[in-house]
C-alpha positions as CSV (number, residue, x, y, z in Angstrom):
1,M,0.0,0.0,0.1
2,K,1.4,3.4,-1.0
3,S,2.2,6.0,1.7
4,K,0.2,9.2,1.4
5,I,2.2,12.4,1.4
6,I,0.8,15.9,1.5
7,V,3.0,18.6,0.0
8,I,2.3,22.2,1.1
9,E,4.1,24.2,-1.5
10,D,2.9,27.4,-3.3
11,T,5.2,27.1,-6.3
12,Q,4.0,24.5,-8.8
13,E,7.4,24.3,-10.4
14,D,8.9,23.2,-7.0
15,F,6.1,20.7,-6.5
16,E,6.8,19.1,-10.0
17,S,10.5,19.0,-9.2
18,L,9.7,17.0,-6.1
19,K,7.5,14.6,-7.9
20,K,10.4,13.7,-10.1
21,T,12.5,13.1,-7.1
22,L,10.2,10.6,-5.3
23,P,9.4,7.2,-6.5
24,L,5.7,7.5,-7.3
25,E,5.2,3.8,-7.2
26,E,5.8,4.0,-3.4
27,Y,4.0,7.4,-2.7
28,T,0.7,9.1,-3.5
29,L,1.4,12.9,-3.5
30,L,-1.3,15.4,-2.7
31,H,-0.6,19.1,-3.3
32,A,-1.9,22.1,-1.3
33,P,-0.8,25.6,-2.6
34,N,-1.1,27.3,0.8
35,G,-1.2,26.8,4.5
36,Y,-4.9,26.9,5.1
37,K,-5.6,24.5,2.1
38,G,-2.8,22.4,3.5
39,I,-4.3,22.0,7.1
40,E,-7.7,21.3,5.6
41,L,-6.3,18.5,3.3
42,I,-4.5,17.0,6.3
43,E,-7.6,16.7,8.2
44,E,-9.5,15.2,5.2
45,E,-6.9,12.7,4.1
46,M,-4.9,11.7,7.3
47,P,-1.7,11.5,5.5
48,D,1.5,9.6,6.5
49,L,3.9,12.5,6.0
50,V,3.8,16.3,5.3
51,I,6.4,18.1,3.4
52,L,6.0,21.8,4.3
53,D,7.6,24.9,2.8
54,L,8.5,27.7,5.0
55,V,7.4,30.6,2.9
56,L,3.6,30.5,1.9
57,P,1.1,33.1,0.5
58,D,-1.2,33.0,3.4
59,V,0.5,31.8,6.6
60,D,4.0,30.7,7.1
61,G,5.2,27.1,7.6
62,F,5.9,27.6,11.3
63,E,2.3,28.5,12.0
64,V,1.1,25.6,10.0
65,C,3.3,23.2,11.9
66,K,2.0,24.6,15.3
67,R,-1.5,24.0,14.3
68,I,-0.9,20.6,13.1
69,R,0.8,19.7,16.5
70,Q,-2.2,21.1,18.3
71,D,-4.4,18.2,17.1
72,E,-3.6,15.0,18.9
73,R,-4.6,12.9,15.9
74,F,-1.5,14.0,14.3
75,I,1.0,13.4,17.3
76,S,3.0,11.0,15.3
77,L,2.6,12.6,11.9
78,P,6.1,13.4,10.5
79,I,6.5,17.1,9.2
80,L,9.5,17.6,6.8
81,F,10.3,21.3,6.3
82,Y,11.5,21.6,2.8
83,T,12.4,25.1,1.8
84,S,15.0,27.5,0.2
85,S,15.3,29.4,3.3
86,G,18.1,27.4,5.1
87,N,19.7,29.6,7.8
88,L,20.3,28.1,11.1
89,D,17.6,30.2,13.0
90,N,14.8,29.0,10.7
91,K,16.0,25.5,11.1
92,L,16.0,25.8,15.0
93,I,12.5,27.4,15.0
94,G,11.1,24.8,12.6
95,L,12.3,22.0,14.9
96,A,11.1,23.9,18.0
97,V,7.6,24.2,16.8
98,G,7.3,20.6,16.1
99,G,9.1,19.9,12.8
100,S,10.5,16.4,12.4
101,D,13.3,17.1,10.0
102,F,14.6,20.1,7.9
103,L,15.9,20.1,4.3
104,I,17.1,22.6,1.8
105,K,15.4,22.6,-1.7
106,G,17.8,21.3,-4.3
107,S,19.3,18.7,-1.8
108,D,20.7,15.6,-3.4
109,S,17.7,13.4,-4.3
110,R,19.1,10.4,-2.4
111,E,19.2,12.4,0.8
112,V,15.6,13.5,0.3
113,N,14.5,9.8,-0.2
114,I,16.4,8.4,2.6
115,R,15.1,11.1,5.0
116,I,11.6,10.5,3.9
117,R,12.0,6.8,4.3
118,N,13.2,7.3,7.7
119,L,10.5,9.5,8.7
120,L,7.8,7.0,7.5
121,R,9.6,4.2,9.2
122,S,9.6,6.1,12.5
123,K,6.0,6.8,12.2
124,K,5.2,3.0,11.5
125,M,7.0,2.0,14.5
126,F,5.4,4.6,16.9
127,D,2.0,3.6,15.4
128,D,2.7,-0.1,16.0
129,V,3.3,0.7,19.6
130,V,0.3,2.8,20.0
131,K,-1.8,0.1,18.2
132,L,-0.8,-2.4,21.1
133,S,-2.7,-0.1,23.5
134,V,-5.8,0.3,21.4
135,V,-6.5,-3.3,20.1
136,D,-8.5,-5.9,21.8
137,A,-6.1,-8.8,22.4
138,L,-8.6,-11.6,21.6
139,T,-10.4,-10.4,18.4
140,H,-7.4,-8.0,17.1
141,V,-10.0,-5.3,16.4
142,Y,-9.9,-2.0,18.1
143,N,-11.2,-1.8,21.8
144,R,-13.8,0.4,23.2
145,R,-11.4,3.1,24.4
146,Y,-10.3,3.7,20.8
147,F,-13.8,3.6,19.6
148,Q,-14.8,6.4,21.9
149,H,-11.8,8.3,20.8
150,R,-12.5,7.9,17.1
151,L,-16.2,8.6,17.5
152,A,-15.5,12.0,18.9
153,D,-13.1,12.7,16.0
154,E,-15.6,11.6,13.4
155,L,-18.4,13.5,14.9
156,E,-16.5,16.6,14.8
157,R,-15.5,16.0,11.2
158,G,-19.0,15.3,10.1
159,R,-20.1,18.6,11.8
160,R,-17.2,20.7,10.4
161,Y,-17.7,19.4,6.8
162,N,-21.3,18.9,7.0
163,R,-21.3,15.2,6.1
164,E,-23.3,12.3,7.3
165,F,-21.9,9.7,9.7
166,C,-23.2,6.5,11.1
167,C,-22.7,4.2,14.2
168,I,-23.6,0.5,14.4
169,I,-23.7,-1.4,17.6
170,M,-24.3,-5.2,17.1
171,D,-24.7,-7.9,19.5
172,I,-24.2,-11.8,19.0
173,D,-27.6,-13.4,19.5
174,N,-27.7,-16.1,22.3
175,F,-23.8,-15.9,22.8
176,K,-24.3,-16.9,26.4
177,G,-25.7,-20.2,25.2
178,I,-22.6,-20.9,23.1
179,N,-20.4,-20.4,26.3
180,D,-22.8,-22.6,28.5
181,T,-23.0,-25.4,25.9
182,Y,-19.3,-25.5,24.4
183,G,-17.3,-23.6,27.2
184,H,-15.5,-20.3,27.1
185,P,-12.6,-21.4,24.9
186,V,-15.1,-22.2,22.0
187,G,-16.9,-19.0,22.9
188,D,-13.5,-17.1,22.4
189,L,-13.0,-18.8,19.0
190,V,-16.5,-17.6,17.8
191,L,-15.5,-14.1,18.9
192,K,-12.3,-14.3,17.0
193,R,-14.1,-15.7,13.9
194,I,-16.7,-13.0,13.9
195,G,-14.2,-10.3,14.5
196,S,-12.3,-11.7,11.2
197,L,-15.5,-11.8,9.3
198,L,-16.3,-8.2,10.2
199,R,-12.9,-7.0,9.3
200,R,-13.1,-8.5,5.9
201,N,-16.4,-6.9,5.0
202,I,-16.0,-3.3,5.9
203,R,-14.0,-0.4,4.2
204,S,-10.6,0.7,5.3
205,A,-12.0,4.0,6.4
206,D,-14.5,2.3,8.7
207,V,-13.7,1.8,12.5
208,L,-14.5,-1.5,14.0
209,C,-14.2,-2.3,17.6
210,R,-15.1,-4.9,20.3
211,Y,-17.5,-2.8,22.3
212,G,-18.3,-5.3,25.1
213,G,-18.3,-9.0,25.8
214,D,-20.4,-10.1,22.8
215,E,-20.9,-6.5,21.3
216,F,-19.0,-4.9,18.3
217,G,-19.3,-1.3,17.4
218,L,-18.7,0.1,13.8
219,L,-18.2,3.7,12.8
220,L,-18.9,4.5,9.2
221,P,-17.6,7.9,8.0
222,E,-19.5,9.8,5.2
223,T,-22.2,7.2,5.1
224,T,-25.9,7.6,4.9
225,S,-28.3,5.7,7.3
226,H,-29.3,3.8,4.0
227,G,-25.7,3.0,3.2
228,A,-25.2,1.8,6.7
229,F,-28.2,-0.5,6.6
230,I,-26.9,-2.2,3.5
231,T,-23.5,-2.7,5.1
232,A,-25.2,-4.1,8.3
233,E,-27.4,-6.5,6.4
234,R,-24.5,-7.7,4.3
235,I,-22.6,-8.5,7.5
236,R,-25.6,-10.0,9.1
237,T,-26.5,-12.4,6.1
238,L,-23.0,-13.5,5.8
239,L,-22.8,-14.5,9.4
240,E,-26.0,-16.4,9.6
241,K,-24.6,-18.7,6.9
242,K,-21.2,-19.0,8.5
243,D,-20.0,-22.1,10.5
244,L,-18.0,-20.7,13.4
245,G,-17.0,-24.0,15.1
246,K,-14.3,-26.6,14.5
247,P,-14.7,-29.3,11.7
248,D,-16.3,-31.8,14.0
249,N,-18.6,-29.3,15.7
250,E,-20.7,-27.0,13.7
251,I,-21.7,-23.8,15.6
252,K,-23.9,-21.0,13.9
253,T,-25.2,-17.9,15.3
254,T,-26.7,-14.5,14.3
255,L,-26.3,-10.8,14.9
256,S,-28.8,-8.1,15.9
257,L,-27.7,-4.6,14.8
258,G,-28.8,-1.1,15.8
259,I,-27.9,1.9,13.6
260,S,-27.9,5.7,14.5
261,S,-26.6,8.5,12.3
262,L,-25.6,12.1,12.3
263,V,-27.3,13.9,9.5
264,E,-26.0,17.0,7.8
265,G,-26.0,19.8,10.3
266,G,-26.8,17.4,13.1
267,A,-26.0,18.3,16.7
268,L,-25.8,14.8,18.4
269,G,-23.1,14.2,21.1
270,T,-21.2,10.9,21.2
271,D,-23.3,9.5,24.1
272,E,-26.5,10.3,22.3
273,L,-25.3,8.7,19.2
274,V,-24.4,5.5,20.9
275,T,-27.5,5.6,23.0
276,Q,-29.8,5.7,19.8
277,A,-27.9,2.8,18.3
278,D,-28.4,0.8,21.4
279,V,-32.1,1.5,21.4
280,A,-32.4,0.4,17.7
281,L,-30.3,-2.7,18.8
282,Y,-32.8,-3.3,21.7
283,K,-35.6,-3.0,19.1
284,A,-34.0,-5.6,16.9
285,K,-33.8,-8.0,19.9
286,Q,-37.4,-7.3,20.8
287,E,-38.7,-8.2,17.3
288,G,-37.1,-11.5,17.3
289,R,-33.2,-11.0,16.8
290,N,-31.1,-11.6,13.6
291,R,-32.2,-8.3,12.1
292,T,-31.1,-4.6,11.6
293,K,-33.0,-1.6,12.9
294,I,-32.4,2.1,12.2
295,Y,-33.1,4.5,15.1
296,G,-36.2,6.6,14.5
297,S,-37.9,9.3,16.5
298,H,-40.8,6.7,17.3
299,M,-38.2,4.8,19.4
300,E,-37.7,6.0,23.0
301,A,-34.0,6.9,23.8
């Protein structure tokens, strides 16, 4: 998978020169011609690296760097100052405000590529360590702590850019019966296999977590309630046909799913969005399990 790099550079000629320097089979380059566009693009694209010019037409690179570092989502995001202004004071200020490295335009292409690879490698190592603290050890999907963190982020993005966003809470039907009949080791195996099935059938932008003992949560950015319903029904249908046991012991189960959504211009908070998905899930259970319900005003939250 290609690493995504955002280049904040006001001179098209310099951007084209950088494109020729980098192996495009390894990187996807996105261009922002000024600081404010760059900040907006970073929030939308969540890149792996930012290459930042110091002199920009609206706000200087130092200020852009400071604003990026104020957002905890970008704590591990490498920022490479790449500018023609190479005096020592600028370099020291750039590093002091949160820059990861500093290069002068026209540097040898081999040095540019080595420094970029090193920055990307360091980010991956940092992200891998962080991942250990936010991933459920049994199912290898995200844990509830990370889910709540991302829920707040995605709600903020949905409001800021006036985009729809959905939350699904799903519960394994009669999971206690599986534990009681076959034992907890088999119950753990079922959880692992359901987690794997869910991971394989969602988009890379979606956020899946183990929400509780036998509950999973799914966040779907830029998705309408109709789109979320299609996703939920695809997952539900796949699971009800799936044998989750061992070769000599068939085990089947089903899912009940509840959906809530942030519509354009909505003002829901994180707790309210999860509560509404829970209410819809409870309605699915009430109506016989193995079904998907979308929260509506007729349901009591």
